[in-house]
C-alpha positions in Angstrom: 154.4 58.3 115.6 151.9 55.3 116.7 149.1 57.5 117.7 148.8 59.5 114.7 146.6 58.2 111.8 145.8 59.8 108.0 142.8 61.8 107.6 141.1 61.7 104.4 140.6 64.6 102.4 137.2 65.9 102.6 135.2 66.1 99.7 133.6 69.5 99.3 132.2 71.1 96.5 133.6 74.2 95.3 131.0 76.8 95.7 131.0 80.6 94.4 130.9 83.1 97.2 129.1 85.7 95.0 125.7 86.3 96.4 123.5 85.0 93.1 120.6 87.1 94.2 122.9 90.3 94.0 124.4 89.2 91.1 120.9 88.9 89.2 119.9 92.4 90.4 123.3 93.7 88.9 122.7 91.9 85.6 119.3 93.2 85.3 121.0 96.7 85.9 123.6 96.2 83.2 120.5 95.4 81.0 118.8 98.7 82.3 116.7 97.7 84.8 118.1 99.3 88.1 116.8 100.1 91.5 117.5 101.3 94.6 119.4 99.0 97.0 121.4 99.4 100.4 125.0 97.5 100.5 127.3 96.3 103.3 130.5 96.8 101.9 133.7 96.2 104.0 131.2 97.0 107.0 130.3 100.3 105.7 126.3 100.8 104.7 126.0 102.4 101.4 122.8 103.1 99.5 121.8 104.5 96.1 120.5 103.3 92.8 121.7 100.4 91.1 123.2 101.6 87.4 124.7 99.7 84.5 128.1 99.5 84.2 127.7 101.2 80.9 126.2 104.1 82.2 129.1 104.2 84.8 131.6 104.2 82.2 129.9 106.6 79.7 129.4 109.2 83.0 133.0 109.0 84.1 134.3 109.5 80.6 132.3 112.5 80.3 133.4 113.8 83.5 137.1 113.5 82.9 136.5 115.4 79.7 135.0 118.2 81.5 138.2 118.4 83.5 140.2 121.5 82.8 143.4 120.9 81.1 145.2 119.5 78.2 142.6 118.0 75.9 144.7 115.5 74.4 145.7 114.4 78.0 141.6 114.3 79.3 140.7 112.5 76.1 143.4 109.8 76.5 142.2 109.1 79.9 138.3 109.1 79.2 138.9 106.9 76.1 139.8 104.1 78.7 136.2 104.4 79.9 134.8 104.5 76.4 136.4 101.2 76.0 135.0 100.1 79.2 131.3 101.2 78.2 131.8 98.8 75.4 132.5 96.0 77.7 129.0 96.5 79.2 127.2 97.0 76.0 123.8 95.1 75.7 124.2 92.6 72.6 123.0 89.3 71.8 126.5 87.8 71.3 128.2 89.5 74.3 128.6 88.3 77.9 128.4 91.7 80.2 131.2 91.0 83.1 129.7 90.4 86.3 132.5 91.4 88.9 131.6 95.2 89.5 128.2 96.7 90.7 127.8 100.7 90.3 125.7 102.9 92.5 124.6 106.5 91.3 124.2 109.1 94.1 125.6 107.1 96.6 125.0 107.9 100.5 127.1 106.3 103.3 125.9 105.6 106.7 127.7 107.9 109.3 128.7 106.9 112.7 125.8 109.0 114.8 123.4 107.0 112.2 123.2 109.8 110.1 123.7 109.7 106.2 126.4 111.7 104.1 125.5 111.9 100.3 127.3 112.4 97.2 125.4 113.3 94.5 126.3 113.7 90.8 128.9 110.6 91.2 128.7 106.8 90.5 130.2 104.3 92.9 132.1 101.6 91.5 132.4 98.4 94.0 133.3 95.1 93.8 130.8 92.6 93.9 132.8 90.2 96.0 133.2 92.8 98.7 129.3 93.0 99.2 128.4 91.0 102.4 124.8 91.8 102.7 122.1 93.8 100.8 118.3 95.0 100.7 116.2 96.6 98.2 115.3 100.4 98.9 116.9 102.6 101.5 116.6 104.9 104.2 114.4 108.0 104.0 117.2 110.3 105.1 119.8 108.3 103.1 
C-alpha cells in the first residue's frame, strides 16, 4: 500500500523490573540483618519480619520433621529444605540467590481493614510479585 511506511525498531534498553531497593533489603536479610516490612503482593497487603532464606529453609525442614508419620518419608522431604538452606549460606565464594523473600509471622490485611496474623510460620514470596513495599507495619498487624 502506498500510505504505509516502515517504522524503525525503537532502541530501548532492557531494564530489570525487580526493585533494587527491595532487593537490597532482601540481600541484607539473607546476611542476617532482617527488618519489619509491609508488602503489596498481587494486590494483597502482607506485613511481617523479613528474614533470610536460610532461616526459612531450616525452619521448614524442622517443621516437616515434626509431622507425625513415617520418619523416612518426613526426613526425605525435609532434606530438600536442608539443601535449600545451603543455597543461602553466607560464604565469601558463594552467591546467595535473590529471587525470593521470606516473611516471618506474616499478617494479611483483610477486606474490612483489619489484619489476620499467622504466627509461627514463614511465608516465601517471589520478589517479582511484589509491586510495592514500606518499612514497618501497622500497630495492629
